mmCIF file of the N, C-alpha and C atoms, coordinates in Angstrom:
data_MODEL
# 
_entry.id   MODEL 
# 
loop_
_atom_site.group_PDB 
_atom_site.id 
_atom_site.type_symbol 
_atom_site.label_atom_id 
_atom_site.label_alt_id 
_atom_site.label_comp_id 
_atom_site.label_asym_id 
_atom_site.label_entity_id 
_atom_site.label_seq_id 
_atom_site.pdbx_PDB_ins_code 
_atom_site.Cartn_x 
_atom_site.Cartn_y 
_atom_site.Cartn_z 
_atom_site.occupancy 
_atom_site.B_iso_or_equiv 
_atom_site.pdbx_formal_charge 
_atom_site.auth_seq_id 
_atom_site.auth_comp_id 
_atom_site.auth_asym_id 
_atom_site.auth_atom_id 
_atom_site.pdbx_PDB_model_num 
ATOM 1   N N  . MET A 1 1  ? -3.163 66.463  130.941 1.00 0.00 ? 1  MET A N  1 
ATOM 2   C CA . MET A 1 1  ? -2.632 67.805  130.882 1.00 0.00 ? 1  MET A CA 1 
ATOM 3   C C  . MET A 1 1  ? -2.692 68.459  132.255 1.00 0.00 ? 1  MET A C  1 
ATOM 4   N N  . ALA A 1 2  ? -3.750 68.262  132.992 1.00 0.00 ? 2  ALA A N  1 
ATOM 5   C CA . ALA A 1 2  ? -3.888 68.863  134.299 1.00 0.00 ? 2  ALA A CA 1 
ATOM 6   C C  . ALA A 1 2  ? -2.865 68.279  135.261 1.00 0.00 ? 2  ALA A C  1 
ATOM 7   N N  . ALA A 1 3  ? -2.542 66.994  135.109 1.00 0.00 ? 3  ALA A N  1 
ATOM 8   C CA . ALA A 1 3  ? -1.555 66.366  135.986 1.00 0.00 ? 3  ALA A CA 1 
ATOM 9   C C  . ALA A 1 3  ? -0.176 66.964  135.735 1.00 0.00 ? 3  ALA A C  1 
ATOM 10  N N  . ARG A 1 4  ? 0.150  67.231  134.481 1.00 0.00 ? 4  ARG A N  1 
ATOM 11  C CA . ARG A 1 4  ? 1.451  67.811  134.126 1.00 0.00 ? 4  ARG A CA 1 
ATOM 12  C C  . ARG A 1 4  ? 1.553  69.237  134.677 1.00 0.00 ? 4  ARG A C  1 
ATOM 13  N N  . GLU A 1 5  ? 0.491  70.006  134.546 1.00 0.00 ? 5  GLU A N  1 
ATOM 14  C CA . GLU A 1 5  ? 0.480  71.368  135.084 1.00 0.00 ? 5  GLU A CA 1 
ATOM 15  C C  . GLU A 1 5  ? 0.611  71.346  136.602 1.00 0.00 ? 5  GLU A C  1 
ATOM 16  N N  . SER A 1 6  ? -0.070 70.428  137.240 1.00 0.00 ? 6  SER A N  1 
ATOM 17  C CA . SER A 1 6  ? 0.018  70.301  138.695 1.00 0.00 ? 6  SER A CA 1 
ATOM 18  C C  . SER A 1 6  ? 1.442  69.940  139.104 1.00 0.00 ? 6  SER A C  1 
ATOM 19  N N  . GLU A 1 7  ? 2.068  69.052  138.305 1.00 0.00 ? 7  GLU A N  1 
ATOM 20  C CA . GLU A 1 7  ? 3.451  68.668  138.597 1.00 0.00 ? 7  GLU A CA 1 
ATOM 21  C C  . GLU A 1 7  ? 4.391  69.854  138.432 1.00 0.00 ? 7  GLU A C  1 
ATOM 22  N N  . GLU A 1 8  ? 4.202  70.647  137.404 1.00 0.00 ? 8  GLU A N  1 
ATOM 23  C CA . GLU A 1 8  ? 5.037  71.838  137.181 1.00 0.00 ? 8  GLU A CA 1 
ATOM 24  C C  . GLU A 1 8  ? 4.826  72.865  138.296 1.00 0.00 ? 8  GLU A C  1 
ATOM 25  N N  . ILE A 1 9  ? 3.582  73.054  138.680 1.00 0.00 ? 9  ILE A N  1 
ATOM 26  C CA . ILE A 1 9  ? 3.284  73.992  139.772 1.00 0.00 ? 9  ILE A CA 1 
ATOM 27  C C  . ILE A 1 9  ? 3.928  73.494  141.071 1.00 0.00 ? 9  ILE A C  1 
ATOM 28  N N  . GLY A 1 10 ? 3.820  72.190  141.331 1.00 0.00 ? 10 GLY A N  1 
ATOM 29  C CA . GLY A 1 10 ? 4.431  71.599  142.523 1.00 0.00 ? 10 GLY A CA 1 
ATOM 30  C C  . GLY A 1 10 ? 5.939  71.782  142.525 1.00 0.00 ? 10 GLY A C  1 
ATOM 31  N N  . ALA A 1 11 ? 6.577  71.574  141.366 1.00 0.00 ? 11 ALA A N  1 
ATOM 32  C CA . ALA A 1 11 ? 8.025  71.742  141.260 1.00 0.00 ? 11 ALA A CA 1 
ATOM 33  C C  . ALA A 1 11 ? 8.408  73.200  141.493 1.00 0.00 ? 11 ALA A C  1 
ATOM 34  N N  . SER A 1 12 ? 7.605  74.098  140.948 1.00 0.00 ? 12 SER A N  1 
ATOM 35  C CA . SER A 1 12 ? 7.857  75.524  141.140 1.00 0.00 ? 12 SER A CA 1 
ATOM 36  C C  . SER A 1 12 ? 7.721  75.912  142.614 1.00 0.00 ? 12 SER A C  1 
ATOM 37  N N  . VAL A 1 13 ? 6.702  75.367  143.270 1.00 0.00 ? 13 VAL A N  1 
ATOM 38  C CA . VAL A 1 13 ? 6.492  75.645  144.695 1.00 0.00 ? 13 VAL A CA 1 
ATOM 39  C C  . VAL A 1 13 ? 7.668  75.108  145.509 1.00 0.00 ? 13 VAL A C  1 
ATOM 40  N N  . LEU A 1 14 ? 8.141  73.885  145.157 1.00 0.00 ? 14 LEU A N  1 
ATOM 41  C CA . LEU A 1 14 ? 9.286  73.319  145.858 1.00 0.00 ? 14 LEU A CA 1 
ATOM 42  C C  . LEU A 1 14 ? 10.532 74.178  145.668 1.00 0.00 ? 14 LEU A C  1 
ATOM 43  N N  . ASP A 1 15 ? 10.769 74.654  144.476 1.00 0.00 ? 15 ASP A N  1 
ATOM 44  C CA . ASP A 1 15 ? 11.920 75.540  144.224 1.00 0.00 ? 15 ASP A CA 1 
ATOM 45  C C  . ASP A 1 15 ? 11.824 76.807  145.063 1.00 0.00 ? 15 ASP A C  1 
ATOM 46  N N  . GLU A 1 16 ? 10.632 77.378  145.092 1.00 0.00 ? 16 GLU A N  1 
ATOM 47  C CA . GLU A 1 16 ? 10.424 78.608  145.881 1.00 0.00 ? 16 GLU A CA 1 
ATOM 48  C C  . GLU A 1 16 ? 10.630 78.341  147.374 1.00 0.00 ? 16 GLU A C  1 
ATOM 49  N N  . LEU A 1 17 ? 10.121 77.211  147.854 1.00 0.00 ? 17 LEU A N  1 
ATOM 50  C CA . LEU A 1 17 ? 10.304 76.861  149.258 1.00 0.00 ? 17 LEU A CA 1 
ATOM 51  C C  . LEU A 1 17 ? 11.782 76.639  149.592 1.00 0.00 ? 17 LEU A C  1 
ATOM 52  N N  . ASN A 1 18 ? 12.515 75.993  148.704 1.00 0.00 ? 18 ASN A N  1 
ATOM 53  C CA . ASN A 1 18 ? 13.954 75.807  148.922 1.00 0.00 ? 18 ASN A CA 1 
ATOM 54  C C  . ASN A 1 18 ? 14.686 77.146  148.966 1.00 0.00 ? 18 ASN A C  1 
ATOM 55  N N  . SER A 1 19 ? 14.282 78.035  148.093 1.00 0.00 ? 19 SER A N  1 
ATOM 56  C CA . SER A 1 19 ? 14.887 79.366  148.082 1.00 0.00 ? 19 SER A CA 1 
ATOM 57  C C  . SER A 1 19 ? 14.603 80.100  149.390 1.00 0.00 ? 19 SER A C  1 
ATOM 58  N N  . GLN A 1 20 ? 13.365 80.010  149.855 1.00 0.00 ? 20 GLN A N  1 
ATOM 59  C CA . GLN A 1 20 ? 12.993 80.661  151.118 1.00 0.00 ? 20 GLN A CA 1 
ATOM 60  C C  . GLN A 1 20 ? 13.718 80.022  152.302 1.00 0.00 ? 20 GLN A C  1 
ATOM 61  N N  . ARG A 1 21 ? 13.913 78.710  152.234 1.00 0.00 ? 21 ARG A N  1 
ATOM 62  C CA . ARG A 1 21 ? 14.645 78.012  153.303 1.00 0.00 ? 21 ARG A CA 1 
ATOM 63  C C  . ARG A 1 21 ? 16.073 78.540  153.378 1.00 0.00 ? 21 ARG A C  1 
ATOM 64  N N  . GLU A 1 22 ? 16.712 78.683  152.238 1.00 0.00 ? 22 GLU A N  1 
ATOM 65  C CA . GLU A 1 22 ? 18.085 79.203  152.203 1.00 0.00 ? 22 GLU A CA 1 
ATOM 66  C C  . GLU A 1 22 ? 18.142 80.634  152.762 1.00 0.00 ? 22 GLU A C  1 
ATOM 67  N N  . GLN A 1 23 ? 17.159 81.419  152.415 1.00 0.00 ? 23 GLN A N  1 
ATOM 68  C CA . GLN A 1 23 ? 17.099 82.786  152.936 1.00 0.00 ? 23 GLN A CA 1 
ATOM 69  C C  . GLN A 1 23 ? 16.950 82.781  154.454 1.00 0.00 ? 23 GLN A C  1 
ATOM 70  N N  . LEU A 1 24 ? 16.078 81.912  154.960 1.00 0.00 ? 24 LEU A N  1 
ATOM 71  C CA . LEU A 1 24 ? 15.869 81.828  156.409 1.00 0.00 ? 24 LEU A CA 1 
ATOM 72  C C  . LEU A 1 24 ? 17.124 81.338  157.125 1.00 0.00 ? 24 LEU A C  1 
ATOM 73  N N  . LEU A 1 25 ? 17.815 80.363  156.544 1.00 0.00 ? 25 LEU A N  1 
ATOM 74  C CA . LEU A 1 25 ? 19.055 79.882  157.155 1.00 0.00 ? 25 LEU A CA 1 
ATOM 75  C C  . LEU A 1 25 ? 20.118 80.982  157.171 1.00 0.00 ? 25 LEU A C  1 
ATOM 76  N N  . GLY A 1 26 ? 20.179 81.750  156.096 1.00 0.00 ? 26 GLY A N  1 
ATOM 77  C CA . GLY A 1 26 ? 21.125 82.875  156.058 1.00 0.00 ? 26 GLY A CA 1 
ATOM 78  C C  . GLY A 1 26 ? 20.777 83.927  157.094 1.00 0.00 ? 26 GLY A C  1 
ATOM 79  N N  . ALA A 1 27 ? 19.476 84.201  157.237 1.00 0.00 ? 27 ALA A N  1 
ATOM 80  C CA . ALA A 1 27 ? 19.040 85.184  158.231 1.00 0.00 ? 27 ALA A CA 1 
ATOM 81  C C  . ALA A 1 27 ? 19.345 84.685  159.635 1.00 0.00 ? 27 ALA A C  1 
ATOM 82  N N  . ARG A 1 28 ? 19.152 83.394  159.862 1.00 0.00 ? 28 ARG A N  1 
ATOM 83  C CA . ARG A 1 28 ? 19.454 82.833  161.187 1.00 0.00 ? 28 ARG A CA 1 
ATOM 84  C C  . ARG A 1 28 ? 20.944 82.956  161.496 1.00 0.00 ? 28 ARG A C  1 
ATOM 85  N N  . GLY A 1 29 ? 21.775 82.693  160.508 1.00 0.00 ? 29 GLY A N  1 
ATOM 86  C CA . GLY A 1 29 ? 23.219 82.823  160.698 1.00 0.00 ? 29 GLY A CA 1 
ATOM 87  C C  . GLY A 1 29 ? 23.605 84.256  161.038 1.00 0.00 ? 29 GLY A C  1 
ATOM 88  N N  . ARG A 1 30 ? 23.021 85.205  160.329 1.00 0.00 ? 30 ARG A N  1 
ATOM 89  C CA . ARG A 1 30 ? 23.311 86.622  160.615 1.00 0.00 ? 30 ARG A CA 1 
ATOM 90  C C  . ARG A 1 30 ? 22.804 87.012  161.997 1.00 0.00 ? 30 ARG A C  1 
ATOM 91  N N  . LEU A 1 31 ? 21.645 86.468  162.389 1.00 0.00 ? 31 LEU A N  1 
ATOM 92  C CA . LEU A 1 31 ? 21.092 86.741  163.721 1.00 0.00 ? 31 LEU A CA 1 
ATOM 93  C C  . LEU A 1 31 ? 21.999 86.176  164.812 1.00 0.00 ? 31 LEU A C  1 
ATOM 94  N N  . ASP A 1 32 ? 22.496 84.960  164.620 1.00 0.00 ? 32 ASP A N  1 
ATOM 95  C CA . ASP A 1 32 ? 23.423 84.356  165.586 1.00 0.00 ? 32 ASP A CA 1 
ATOM 96  C C  . ASP A 1 32 ? 24.701 85.185  165.693 1.00 0.00 ? 32 ASP A C  1 
ATOM 97  N N  . GLU A 1 33 ? 25.192 85.636  164.559 1.00 0.00 ? 33 GLU A N  1 
ATOM 98  C CA . GLU A 1 33 ? 26.397 86.479  164.555 1.00 0.00 ? 33 GLU A CA 1 
ATOM 99  C C  . GLU A 1 33 ? 26.129 87.801  165.271 1.00 0.00 ? 33 GLU A C  1 
ATOM 100 N N  . GLY A 1 34 ? 24.965 88.375  165.033 1.00 0.00 ? 34 GLY A N  1 
ATOM 101 C CA . GLY A 1 34 ? 24.597 89.623  165.716 1.00 0.00 ? 34 GLY A CA 1 
ATOM 102 C C  . GLY A 1 34 ? 24.497 89.434  167.216 1.00 0.00 ? 34 GLY A C  1 
ATOM 103 N N  . ASN A 1 35 ? 23.923 88.316  167.651 1.00 0.00 ? 35 ASN A N  1 
ATOM 104 C CA . ASN A 1 35 ? 23.838 88.023  169.081 1.00 0.00 ? 35 ASN A CA 1 
ATOM 105 C C  . ASN A 1 35 ? 25.219 87.871  169.701 1.00 0.00 ? 35 ASN A C  1 
ATOM 106 N N  . ALA A 1 36 ? 26.119 87.206  168.990 1.00 0.00 ? 36 ALA A N  1 
ATOM 107 C CA . ALA A 1 36 ? 27.486 87.045  169.501 1.00 0.00 ? 36 ALA A CA 1 
ATOM 108 C C  . ALA A 1 36 ? 28.163 88.413  169.614 1.00 0.00 ? 36 ALA A C  1 
ATOM 109 N N  . ASN A 1 37 ? 27.945 89.272  168.638 1.00 0.00 ? 37 ASN A N  1 
ATOM 110 C CA . ASN A 1 37 ? 28.513 90.624  168.688 1.00 0.00 ? 37 ASN A CA 1 
ATOM 111 C C  . ASN A 1 37 ? 27.950 91.416  169.865 1.00 0.00 ? 37 ASN A C  1 
ATOM 112 N N  . LEU A 1 38 ? 26.653 91.258  170.129 1.00 0.00 ? 38 LEU A N  1 
ATOM 113 C CA . LEU A 1 38 ? 26.044 91.956  171.269 1.00 0.00 ? 38 LEU A CA 1 
ATOM 114 C C  . LEU A 1 38 ? 26.627 91.463  172.592 1.00 0.00 ? 38 LEU A C  1 
ATOM 115 N N  . ARG A 1 39 ? 26.871 90.166  172.697 1.00 0.00 ? 39 ARG A N  1 
ATOM 116 C CA . ARG A 1 39 ? 27.474 89.637  173.927 1.00 0.00 ? 39 ARG A CA 1 
ATOM 117 C C  . ARG A 1 39 ? 28.882 90.207  174.117 1.00 0.00 ? 39 ARG A C  1 
ATOM 118 N N  . ARG A 1 40 ? 29.659 90.238  173.047 1.00 0.00 ? 40 ARG A N  1 
ATOM 119 C CA . ARG A 1 40 ? 31.017 90.813  173.145 1.00 0.00 ? 40 ARG A CA 1 
ATOM 120 C C  . ARG A 1 40 ? 30.953 92.286  173.497 1.00 0.00 ? 40 ARG A C  1 
ATOM 121 N N  . SER A 1 41 ? 30.003 92.999  172.920 1.00 0.00 ? 41 SER A N  1 
ATOM 122 C CA . SER A 1 41 ? 29.847 94.425  173.221 1.00 0.00 ? 41 SER A CA 1 
ATOM 123 C C  . SER A 1 41 ? 29.474 94.635  174.680 1.00 0.00 ? 41 SER A C  1 
ATOM 124 N N  . GLY A 1 42 ? 28.588 93.795  175.204 1.00 0.00 ? 42 GLY A N  1 
ATOM 125 C CA . GLY A 1 42 ? 28.197 93.890  176.612 1.00 0.00 ? 42 GLY A CA 1 
ATOM 126 C C  . GLY A 1 42 ? 29.382 93.675  177.536 1.00 0.00 ? 42 GLY A C  1 
ATOM 127 N N  . LYS A 1 43 ? 30.218 92.683  177.221 1.00 0.00 ? 43 LYS A N  1 
ATOM 128 C CA . LYS A 1 43 ? 31.411 92.432  178.034 1.00 0.00 ? 43 LYS A CA 1 
ATOM 129 C C  . LYS A 1 43 ? 32.355 93.627  177.980 1.00 0.00 ? 43 LYS A C  1 
ATOM 130 N N  . LEU A 1 44 ? 32.528 94.193  176.808 1.00 0.00 ? 44 LEU A N  1 
ATOM 131 C CA . LEU A 1 44 ? 33.412 95.351  176.657 1.00 0.00 ? 44 LEU A CA 1 
ATOM 132 C C  . LEU A 1 44 ? 32.886 96.547  177.443 1.00 0.00 ? 44 LEU A C  1 
ATOM 133 N N  . ILE A 1 45 ? 31.595 96.780  177.397 1.00 0.00 ? 45 ILE A N  1 
ATOM 134 C CA . ILE A 1 45 ? 30.996 97.904  178.135 1.00 0.00 ? 45 ILE A CA 1 
ATOM 135 C C  . ILE A 1 45 ? 31.162 97.691  179.634 1.00 0.00 ? 45 ILE A C  1 
ATOM 136 N N  . ARG A 1 46 ? 30.953 96.465  180.105 1.00 0.00 ? 46 ARG A N  1 
ATOM 137 C CA . ARG A 1 46 ? 31.152 96.189  181.538 1.00 0.00 ? 46 ARG A CA 1 
ATOM 138 C C  . ARG A 1 46 ? 32.604 96.427  181.935 1.00 0.00 ? 46 ARG A C  1 
ATOM 139 N N  . HIS A 1 47 ? 33.535 96.025  181.079 1.00 0.00 ? 47 HIS A N  1 
ATOM 140 C CA . HIS A 1 47 ? 34.958 96.238  181.349 1.00 0.00 ? 47 HIS A CA 1 
ATOM 141 C C  . HIS A 1 47 ? 35.275 97.731  181.403 1.00 0.00 ? 47 HIS A C  1 
ATOM 142 N N  . LEU A 1 48 ? 34.736 98.485  180.472 1.00 0.00 ? 48 LEU A N  1 
ATOM 143 C CA . LEU A 1 48 ? 34.952 99.936  180.458 1.00 0.00 ? 48 LEU A CA 1 
ATOM 144 C C  . LEU A 1 48 ? 34.351 100.593 181.696 1.00 0.00 ? 48 LEU A C  1 
ATOM 145 N N  . ASN A 1 49 ? 33.179 100.145 182.112 1.00 0.00 ? 49 ASN A N  1 
ATOM 146 C CA . ASN A 1 49 ? 32.544 100.695 183.320 1.00 0.00 ? 49 ASN A CA 1 
ATOM 147 C C  . ASN A 1 49 ? 33.375 100.414 184.561 1.00 0.00 ? 49 ASN A C  1 
ATOM 148 N N  . MET A 1 50 ? 33.970 99.229  184.637 1.00 0.00 ? 50 MET A N  1 
ATOM 149 C CA . MET A 1 50 ? 34.832 98.911  185.780 1.00 0.00 ? 50 MET A CA 1 
ATOM 150 C C  . MET A 1 50 ? 36.044 99.832  185.789 1.00 0.00 ? 50 MET A C  1 
ATOM 151 N N  . GLY A 1 51 ? 36.629 100.061 184.630 1.00 0.00 ? 51 GLY A N  1 
ATOM 152 C CA . GLY A 1 51 ? 37.769 100.977 184.546 1.00 0.00 ? 51 GLY A CA 1 
ATOM 153 C C  . GLY A 1 51 ? 37.368 102.386 184.933 1.00 0.00 ? 51 GLY A C  1 
ATOM 154 N N  . LEU A 1 52 ? 36.199 102.809 184.517 1.00 0.00 ? 52 LEU A N  1 
ATOM 155 C CA . LEU A 1 52 ? 35.704 104.141 184.861 1.00 0.00 ? 52 LEU A CA 1 
ATOM 156 C C  . LEU A 1 52 ? 35.495 104.272 186.362 1.00 0.00 ? 52 LEU A C  1 
ATOM 157 N N  . ALA A 1 53 ? 34.911 103.263 186.985 1.00 0.00 ? 53 ALA A N  1 
ATOM 158 C CA . ALA A 1 53 ? 34.698 103.292 188.435 1.00 0.00 ? 53 ALA A CA 1 
ATOM 159 C C  . ALA A 1 53 ? 36.035 103.328 189.174 1.00 0.00 ? 53 ALA A C  1 
ATOM 160 N N  . THR A 1 54 ? 37.004 102.562 188.690 1.00 0.00 ? 54 THR A N  1 
ATOM 161 C CA . THR A 1 54 ? 38.328 102.569 189.309 1.00 0.00 ? 54 THR A CA 1 
ATOM 162 C C  . THR A 1 54 ? 38.964 103.950 189.185 1.00 0.00 ? 54 THR A C  1 
ATOM 163 N N  . ASN A 1 55 ? 38.859 104.550 188.025 1.00 0.00 ? 55 ASN A N  1 
ATOM 164 C CA . ASN A 1 55 ? 39.422 105.890 187.828 1.00 0.00 ? 55 ASN A CA 1 
ATOM 165 C C  . ASN A 1 55 ? 38.764 106.918 188.742 1.00 0.00 ? 55 ASN A C  1 
ATOM 166 N N  . LYS A 1 56 ? 37.460 106.826 188.917 1.00 0.00 ? 56 LYS A N  1 
ATOM 167 C CA . LYS A 1 56 ? 36.759 107.758 189.805 1.00 0.00 ? 56 LYS A CA 1 
ATOM 168 C C  . LYS A 1 56 ? 37.229 107.595 191.242 1.00 0.00 ? 56 LYS A C  1 
ATOM 169 N N  . CYS A 1 57 ? 37.384 106.346 191.668 1.00 0.00 ? 57 CYS A N  1 
ATOM 170 C CA . CYS A 1 57 ? 37.850 106.096 193.043 1.00 0.00 ? 57 CYS A CA 1 
ATOM 171 C C  . CYS A 1 57 ? 39.256 106.643 193.240 1.00 0.00 ? 57 CYS A C  1 
ATOM 172 N N  . LEU A 1 58 ? 40.130 106.421 192.279 1.00 0.00 ? 58 LEU A N  1 
ATOM 173 C CA . LEU A 1 58 ? 41.491 106.953 192.385 1.00 0.00 ? 58 LEU A CA 1 
ATOM 174 C C  . LEU A 1 58 ? 41.495 108.476 192.400 1.00 0.00 ? 58 LEU A C  1 
ATOM 175 N N  . LEU A 1 59 ? 40.646 109.078 191.598 1.00 0.00 ? 59 LEU A N  1 
ATOM 176 C CA . LEU A 1 59 ? 40.556 110.537 191.570 1.00 0.00 ? 59 LEU A CA 1 
ATOM 177 C C  . LEU A 1 59 ? 40.084 111.071 192.915 1.00 0.00 ? 59 LEU A C  1 
ATOM 178 N N  . LEU A 1 60 ? 39.088 110.443 193.500 1.00 0.00 ? 60 LEU A N  1 
ATOM 179 C CA . LEU A 1 60 ? 38.605 110.865 194.820 1.00 0.00 ? 60 LEU A CA 1 
ATOM 180 C C  . LEU A 1 60 ? 39.689 110.690 195.884 1.00 0.00 ? 60 LEU A C  1 
ATOM 181 N N  . LEU A 1 61 ? 40.449 109.618 195.804 1.00 0.00 ? 61 LEU A N  1 
ATOM 182 C CA . LEU A 1 61 ? 41.541 109.389 196.745 1.00 0.00 ? 61 LEU A CA 1 
ATOM 183 C C  . LEU A 1 61 ? 42.613 110.471 196.606 1.00 0.00 ? 61 LEU A C  1 
ATOM 184 N N  . ILE A 1 62 ? 42.948 110.829 195.380 1.00 0.00 ? 62 ILE A N  1 
ATOM 185 C CA . ILE A 1 62 ? 43.945 111.873 195.141 1.00 0.00 ? 62 ILE A CA 1 
ATOM 186 C C  . ILE A 1 62 ? 43.448 113.215 195.666 1.00 0.00 ? 62 ILE A C  1 
ATOM 187 N N  . ILE A 1 63 ? 42.181 113.528 195.432 1.00 0.00 ? 63 ILE A N  1 
ATOM 188 C CA . ILE A 1 63 ? 41.616 114.792 195.923 1.00 0.00 ? 63 ILE A CA 1 
ATOM 189 C C  . ILE A 1 63 ? 41.649 114.818 197.447 1.00 0.00 ? 63 ILE A C  1 
ATOM 190 N N  . ALA A 1 64 ? 41.279 113.712 198.088 1.00 0.00 ? 64 ALA A N  1 
ATOM 191 C CA . ALA A 1 64 ? 41.303 113.658 199.552 1.00 0.00 ? 64 ALA A CA 1 
ATOM 192 C C  . ALA A 1 64 ? 42.725 113.831 200.067 1.00 0.00 ? 64 ALA A C  1 
ATOM 193 N N  . LEU A 1 65 ? 43.687 113.206 199.407 1.00 0.00 ? 65 LEU A N  1 
ATOM 194 C CA . LEU A 1 65 ? 45.088 113.337 199.800 1.00 0.00 ? 65 LEU A CA 1 
ATOM 195 C C  . LEU A 1 65 ? 45.566 114.777 199.646 1.00 0.00 ? 65 LEU A C  1 
ATOM 196 N N  . GLU A 1 66 ? 45.186 115.429 198.573 1.00 0.00 ? 66 GLU A N  1 
ATOM 197 C CA . GLU A 1 66 ? 45.558 116.835 198.374 1.00 0.00 ? 66 GLU A CA 1 
ATOM 198 C C  . GLU A 1 66 ? 44.952 117.730 199.456 1.00 0.00 ? 66 GLU A C  1 
ATOM 199 N N  . ILE A 1 67 ? 43.718 117.449 199.847 1.00 0.00 ? 67 ILE A N  1 
ATOM 200 C CA . ILE A 1 67 ? 43.082 118.237 200.911 1.00 0.00 ? 67 ILE A CA 1 
ATOM 201 C C  . ILE A 1 67 ? 43.831 118.046 202.227 1.00 0.00 ? 67 ILE A C  1 
ATOM 202 N N  . VAL A 1 68 ? 44.206 116.809 202.532 1.00 0.00 ? 68 VAL A N  1 
ATOM 203 C CA . VAL A 1 68 ? 44.960 116.541 203.758 1.00 0.00 ? 68 VAL A CA 1 
ATOM 204 C C  . VAL A 1 68 ? 46.297 117.275 203.720 1.00 0.00 ? 68 VAL A C  1 
ATOM 205 N N  . ILE A 1 69 ? 46.985 117.203 202.604 1.00 0.00 ? 69 ILE A N  1 
ATOM 206 C CA . ILE A 1 69 ? 48.269 117.897 202.473 1.00 0.00 ? 69 ILE A CA 1 
ATOM 207 C C  . ILE A 1 69 ? 48.079 119.402 202.640 1.00 0.00 ? 69 ILE A C  1 
ATOM 208 N N  . LEU A 1 70 ? 47.050 119.961 202.040 1.00 0.00 ? 70 LEU A N  1 
ATOM 209 C CA . LEU A 1 70 ? 46.765 121.382 202.163 1.00 0.00 ? 70 LEU A CA 1 
ATOM 210 C C  . LEU A 1 70 ? 46.497 121.756 203.623 1.00 0.00 ? 70 LEU A C  1 
ATOM 211 N N  . LEU A 1 71 ? 45.719 120.957 204.321 1.00 0.00 ? 71 LEU A N  1 
ATOM 212 C CA . LEU A 1 71 ? 45.440 121.228 205.733 1.00 0.00 ? 71 LEU A CA 1 
ATOM 213 C C  . LEU A 1 71 ? 46.711 121.160 206.575 1.00 0.00 ? 71 LEU A C  1 
ATOM 214 N N  . VAL A 1 72 ? 47.573 120.198 206.284 1.00 0.00 ? 72 VAL A N  1 
ATOM 215 C CA . VAL A 1 72 ? 48.836 120.090 207.017 1.00 0.00 ? 72 VAL A CA 1 
ATOM 216 C C  . VAL A 1 72 ? 49.707 121.309 206.753 1.00 0.00 ? 72 VAL A C  1 
ATOM 217 N N  . VAL A 1 73 ? 49.787 121.748 205.514 1.00 0.00 ? 73 VAL A N  1 
ATOM 218 C CA . VAL A 1 73 ? 50.585 122.932 205.174 1.00 0.00 ? 73 VAL A CA 1 
ATOM 219 C C  . VAL A 1 73 ? 50.016 124.163 205.868 1.00 0.00 ? 73 VAL A C  1 
ATOM 220 N N  . VAL A 1 74 ? 48.710 124.348 205.847 1.00 0.00 ? 74 VAL A N  1 
ATOM 221 C CA . VAL A 1 74 ? 48.090 125.497 206.515 1.00 0.00 ? 74 VAL A CA 1 
ATOM 222 C C  . VAL A 1 74 ? 48.384 125.435 208.011 1.00 0.00 ? 74 VAL A C  1 
ATOM 223 N N  . TYR A 1 75 ? 48.271 124.261 208.590 1.00 0.00 ? 75 TYR A N  1 
ATOM 224 C CA . TYR A 1 75 ? 48.552 124.115 210.025 1.00 0.00 ? 75 TYR A CA 1 
ATOM 225 C C  . TYR A 1 75 ? 50.002 124.475 210.324 1.00 0.00 ? 75 TYR A C  1 
ATOM 226 N N  . LEU A 1 76 ? 50.923 123.911 209.561 1.00 0.00 ? 76 LEU A N  1 
ATOM 227 C CA . LEU A 1 76 ? 52.339 124.157 209.822 1.00 0.00 ? 76 LEU A CA 1 
ATOM 228 C C  . LEU A 1 76 ? 52.737 125.598 209.535 1.00 0.00 ? 76 LEU A C  1 
ATOM 229 N N  . LYS A 1 77 ? 52.170 126.194 208.533 1.00 0.00 ? 77 LYS A N  1 
ATOM 230 C CA . LYS A 1 77 ? 52.567 127.542 208.125 1.00 0.00 ? 77 LYS A CA 1 
ATOM 231 C C  . LYS A 1 77 ? 51.934 128.616 209.003 1.00 0.00 ? 77 LYS A C  1 
ATOM 232 N N  . PHE A 1 78 ? 50.679 128.470 209.350 1.00 0.00 ? 78 PHE A N  1 
ATOM 233 C CA . PHE A 1 78 ? 49.972 129.556 210.017 1.00 0.00 ? 78 PHE A CA 1 
ATOM 234 C C  . PHE A 1 78 ? 49.630 129.257 211.481 1.00 0.00 ? 78 PHE A C  1 
ATOM 235 N N  . ILE A 1 79 ? 49.057 128.136 211.743 1.00 0.00 ? 79 ILE A N  1 
ATOM 236 C CA . ILE A 1 79 ? 48.546 127.872 213.087 1.00 0.00 ? 79 ILE A CA 1 
ATOM 237 C C  . ILE A 1 79 ? 49.686 127.522 214.046 1.00 0.00 ? 79 ILE A C  1 
ATOM 238 N N  . ARG A 1 80 ? 50.593 126.706 213.642 1.00 0.00 ? 80 ARG A N  1 
ATOM 239 C CA . ARG A 1 80 ? 51.673 126.284 214.514 1.00 0.00 ? 80 ARG A CA 1 
ATOM 240 C C  . ARG A 1 80 ? 52.625 127.435 214.811 1.00 0.00 ? 80 ARG A C  1 
ATOM 241 N N  . GLN A 1 81 ? 52.839 128.311 213.848 1.00 0.00 ? 81 GLN A N  1 
ATOM 242 C CA . GLN A 1 81 ? 53.749 129.441 214.049 1.00 0.00 ? 81 GLN A CA 1 
ATOM 243 C C  . GLN A 1 81 ? 53.169 130.442 215.024 1.00 0.00 ? 81 GLN A C  1 
ATOM 244 N N  . HIS A 1 82 ? 51.879 130.624 215.015 1.00 0.00 ? 82 HIS A N  1 
ATOM 245 C CA . HIS A 1 82 ? 51.223 131.556 215.930 1.00 0.00 ? 82 HIS A CA 1 
ATOM 246 C C  . HIS A 1 82 ? 50.593 130.766 217.065 1.00 0.00 ? 82 HIS A C  1 
ATOM 247 N N  . HIS A 1 83 ? 51.214 130.815 218.169 1.00 0.00 ? 83 HIS A N  1 
ATOM 248 C CA . HIS A 1 83 ? 50.647 130.129 219.319 1.00 0.00 ? 83 HIS A CA 1 
ATOM 249 C C  . HIS A 1 83 ? 49.514 130.981 219.839 1.00 0.00 ? 83 HIS A C  1 
ATOM 250 N N  . TRP A 1 84 ? 48.316 130.600 219.576 1.00 0.00 ? 84 TRP A N  1 
ATOM 251 C CA . TRP A 1 84 ? 47.146 131.383 219.893 1.00 0.00 ? 84 TRP A CA 1 
ATOM 252 C C  . TRP A 1 84 ? 46.872 131.406 221.377 1.00 0.00 ? 84 TRP A C  1 
ATOM 253 N N  . PHE A 1 85 ? 47.385 130.463 222.070 1.00 0.00 ? 85 PHE A N  1 
ATOM 254 C CA . PHE A 1 85 ? 47.081 130.420 223.476 1.00 0.00 ? 85 PHE A CA 1 
ATOM 255 C C  . PHE A 1 85 ? 48.326 130.346 224.290 1.00 0.00 ? 85 PHE A C  1 
# 
C-alpha cells in the first residue's frame, strides 16, 4: 500500500513539475518577446532623437539666416543711405 501511495505521489509531483515547466517556458517566451520589443523601441527612440537634432540644427540655421538678412536690410535701409562720414 505504501508503494502505491508513493507511486501516486510521484506521479502527482511529475504532473506538477510538467505544469511548472510549461509555465516557465511560456514566461521565457514572453520575456524574449519583451526584450525584442525593447530593442525595437530603443532603435525608434534613437531615430526620433536624430530627427530632433536635425530639426534643431535646421532651426538654428534658419534663425541665423534671418538675423543676417535683417542686418543686411538695416544696413541698406539706414546706414548706407546716411553717409555718416
